[in-house]
C-alpha positions as a printed NumPy array, in Angstrom:
array([[ -6.761,  -0.798,  11.584],
       [ -9.749,  -1.668,   9.383],
       [ -9.506,   1.67 ,   7.571],
       [ -5.81 ,   1.093,   6.897],
       [ -6.542,  -2.392,   5.558],
       [ -9.305,  -1.027,   3.311],
       [ -7.031,   1.664,   1.862],
       [ -4.269,  -0.876,   1.225],
       [ -6.652,  -3.266,  -0.542],
       [ -8.017,  -0.388,  -2.624],
       [ -4.58 ,   0.551,  -3.946],
       [ -3.651,  -3.077,  -4.657],
       [ -6.77 ,  -3.693,  -6.735],
       [ -6.392,  -0.353,  -8.467],
       [ -2.846,  -1.241,  -9.526],
       [ -3.838,  -4.567, -11.105],
       [ -7.031,  -3.334, -12.772],
       [ -5.417,  -2.969, -16.197],
       [ -8.659,  -3.199, -18.099],
       [-10.346,  -0.356, -16.262],
       [-10.888,   2.696, -18.393],
       [ -9.388,   5.814, -16.907],
       [-10.035,   9.292, -18.18 ],
       [ -6.804,  11.111, -19.007],
       [ -6.057,  13.807, -16.53 ],
       [ -3.926,  16.849, -16.665],
       [ -0.613,  16.055, -15.027],
       [ -0.359,  19.626, -13.805],
       [ -1.756,  19.788, -10.304],
       [ -0.508,  23.247,  -9.396],
       [ -0.784,  26.275, -11.636],
       [  0.619,  29.602, -10.635],
       [ -0.398,  32.841, -12.236],
       [  1.897,  35.641, -13.2  ],
       [  1.227,  37.43 ,  -9.945],
       [  3.907,  36.143,  -7.598],
       [  2.297,  37.86 ,  -4.616],
       [  0.027,  34.824,  -4.239],
       [  2.995,  32.849,  -2.947],
       [  2.868,  34.929,   0.222],
       [  0.827,  32.153,   1.793],
       [  4.091,  30.444,   2.806],
       [  5.968,  32.731,   5.142],
       [  8.514,  32.176,   7.815],
       [  6.718,  32.787,  11.056],
       [  9.178,  32.294,  13.887],
       [ 12.853,  31.766,  13.179],
       [ 13.715,  31.815,  16.892],
       [ 11.773,  28.613,  17.587],
       [ 14.345,  25.83 ,  17.313],
       [ 13.399,  22.213,  16.503],
       [ 16.735,  21.17 ,  18.003],
       [ 15.824,  22.762,  21.317],
       [ 12.409,  21.078,  21.239],
       [ 14.08 ,  17.703,  20.669],
       [ 16.658,  18.362,  23.401],
       [ 14.006,  19.389,  25.93 ],
       [ 11.935,  16.272,  25.24 ],
       [ 15.029,  14.082,  25.476],
       [ 15.937,  15.515,  28.895],
       [ 12.403,  15.737,  30.314],
       [  9.613,  13.986,  28.361],
       [  6.836,  16.479,  27.64 ],
       [  9.087,  19.523,  27.948],
       [  9.397,  19.787,  24.169],
       [  5.611,  19.845,  23.882],
       [  5.551,  22.615,  26.503],
       [  8.155,  24.512,  24.479],
       [  5.944,  24.147,  21.386],
       [  2.912,  25.328,  23.405],
       [  1.12 ,  22.036,  22.726],
       [  0.088,  21.72 ,  26.348],
       [ -2.66 ,  19.155,  25.732],
       [ -0.038,  16.608,  24.646],
       [  1.796,  16.673,  27.989],
       [ -0.818,  14.558,  29.864],
       [ -0.758,  12.069,  26.969],
       [  3.025,  11.726,  27.228],
       [  2.899,  11.085,  30.961],
       [ -0.141,   8.804,  30.743],
       [  1.705,   6.546,  28.297],
       [  4.812,   6.671,  30.465],
       [  2.833,   5.797,  33.598],
       [  1.104,   2.916,  31.804],
       [  4.425,   1.494,  30.634],
       [  5.978,   1.867,  34.102],
       [  3.023,   0.133,  35.755],
       [  3.093,  -2.784,  33.319],
       [  6.851,  -3.216,  33.656],
       [  6.664,  -3.23 ,  37.454],
       [  3.632,  -5.54 ,  37.604],
       [  5.027,  -8.096,  35.164],
       [  8.439,  -8.042,  36.831],
       [  6.906,  -8.705,  40.258],
       [  4.889, -11.619,  38.883],
       [  7.982, -12.932,  37.126],
       [  9.932, -12.928,  40.401],
       [  7.032, -14.593,  42.196],
       [  6.673, -17.492,  39.769],
       [ 10.417, -17.881,  39.413],
       [ 10.546, -18.456,  43.157],
       [  7.632, -20.902,  42.906],
       [  9.311, -22.749,  40.03 ],
       [ 12.63 , -23.036,  41.892],
       [ 10.91 , -24.394,  44.981],
       [  8.824, -26.868,  42.993],
       [ 11.814, -28.029,  40.955],
       [ 13.713, -28.798,  44.143],
       [ 12.367, -30.456,  47.211],
       [ 10.25 , -27.631,  48.54 ],
       [  9.845, -26.869,  52.206],
       [  6.502, -28.19 ,  53.353],
       [  6.426, -25.459,  55.974],
       [  6.551, -22.758,  53.298],
       [  2.926, -21.611,  53.322],
       [  3.263, -19.558,  50.126],
       [  4.492, -22.516,  48.062],
       [  1.957, -24.799,  49.688],
       [ -0.836, -22.405,  48.665],
       [  0.246, -22.622,  45.019],
       [  0.352, -26.402,  45.213],
       [ -3.154, -26.448,  46.658],
       [ -4.308, -24.278,  43.729],
       [ -3.033, -26.889,  41.278],
       [  0.258, -25.281,  40.261],
       [  3.001, -27.657,  39.257],
       [  6.522, -27.169,  37.949],
       [  5.521, -26.921,  34.266],
       [  2.73 , -24.431,  34.877],
       [  4.952, -22.234,  37.03 ],
       [  7.617, -22.317,  34.297],
       [  5.121, -21.229,  31.616],
       [  3.861, -18.366,  33.757],
       [  7.29 , -17.042,  34.648],
       [  8.245, -17.08 ,  30.944],
       [  5.032, -15.242,  30.031],
       [  5.558, -12.515,  32.617],
       [  9.199, -12.176,  31.606],
       [  8.185, -11.788,  27.946],
       [  5.458,  -9.246,  28.745],
       [  7.846,  -7.272,  30.919],
       [ 10.411,  -7.113,  28.103],
       [  7.737,  -6.054,  25.588],
       [  6.695,  -3.161,  27.797],
       [ 10.311,  -2.093,  28.216],
       [ 10.56 ,  -1.894,  24.419],
       [  7.268,   0.015,  24.23 ],
       [  8.496,   2.451,  26.87 ],
       [ 11.538,   3.119,  24.698],
       [  9.3  ,   3.692,  21.677],
       [  7.109,   6.095,  23.67 ],
       [ 10.237,   8.019,  24.646],
       [ 11.455,   8.255,  21.039],
       [  7.988,   9.256,  19.775],
       [  7.894,  12.   ,  22.384],
       [ 11.103,  13.448,  20.902],
       [  9.961,  13.011,  17.285],
       [  6.597,  14.642,  17.997],
       [  8.232,  17.68 ,  19.595],
       [ 10.679,  18.031,  16.697],
       [  7.984,  17.791,  14.005],
       [  5.746,  20.287,  15.799],
       [  8.636,  22.715,  16.076],
       [  9.316,  22.429,  12.328],
       [  5.652,  23.025,  11.488],
       [  5.61 ,  26.213,  13.561],
       [  8.002,  27.798,  11.095],
       [  5.331,  28.013,   8.389],
       [  2.159,  30.046,   8.291],
       [ -0.486,  28.715,   5.901],
       [ -2.767,  31.488,   4.699],
       [ -6.524,  30.901,   4.782],
       [ -6.675,  31.592,   1.04 ],
       [ -4.696,  28.421,   0.39 ],
       [ -6.511,  25.089,   0.303],
       [ -4.894,  21.664,   0.256],
       [ -6.645,  18.566,  -1.05 ],
       [ -5.237,  15.029,  -0.879],
       [ -7.119,  12.31 ,  -2.754],
       [ -6.45 ,   8.917,  -4.384],
       [ -5.534,   8.936,  -8.062],
       [ -5.088,   6.32 , -10.795],
       [ -2.726,   7.161, -13.647],
       [ -1.634,   5.301, -16.743],
       [  0.564,   5.86 , -19.761],
       [  0.993,   4.095, -23.126],
       [  4.303,   2.62 , -21.939],
       [  3.384,   1.312, -18.481],
       [  0.616,  -0.286, -16.494],
       [ -1.82 ,   1.553, -14.316],
       [ -0.49 ,   2.925, -11.041],
       [ -2.357,   4.023,  -7.955],
       [ -1.176,   6.901,  -5.84 ],
       [ -2.136,  10.122,  -4.157],
       [ -2.689,  13.49 ,  -5.799],
       [ -1.807,  16.635,  -3.901],
       [ -3.772,  19.666,  -5.067],
       [ -3.083,  23.239,  -4.046],
       [ -5.609,  25.934,  -4.777],
       [ -5.193,  29.638,  -4.285],
       [ -8.561,  31.288,  -3.683]])
């Protein structure tokens, strides 16, 4: 989070630094020679591997798309996140039901023979405190339900993206460099961005 904040601040200050002197740079980031054989670095590797199938598998059984993509190490991550979400949903829902019952009994004339309610009263719980707790557990339960849905969608997206990336083979003679850049022109202010540099060795 701190790294993301630092990068964001860097680009903001770079955009407003109009007085900073910037050396003109060549706008051409990729130069290709006459020999077109160098473009062989991008080749179709496996046309039988379907991103649609990867997405379908992950939608039916979370983690199956990762298995299809042979990214086996991601399967425990998928199920660990799913187990965490399931545990939090169950735990918060149980606490919500508990304090809802306490709140209902405290709001009405509770049964003095009810040992469970009497224990909460002895611990200092009143109607307002029980109401706050049941609302908190209800909110946390709903948050984790939303997170579980996001985990499920990310599982499908991850499998689909991995399947797409399998279709390309990047040759070792090709290097890729991504770095911040600051550009300006006589007709506009300075702009910060990213430069993408390909080099064929």
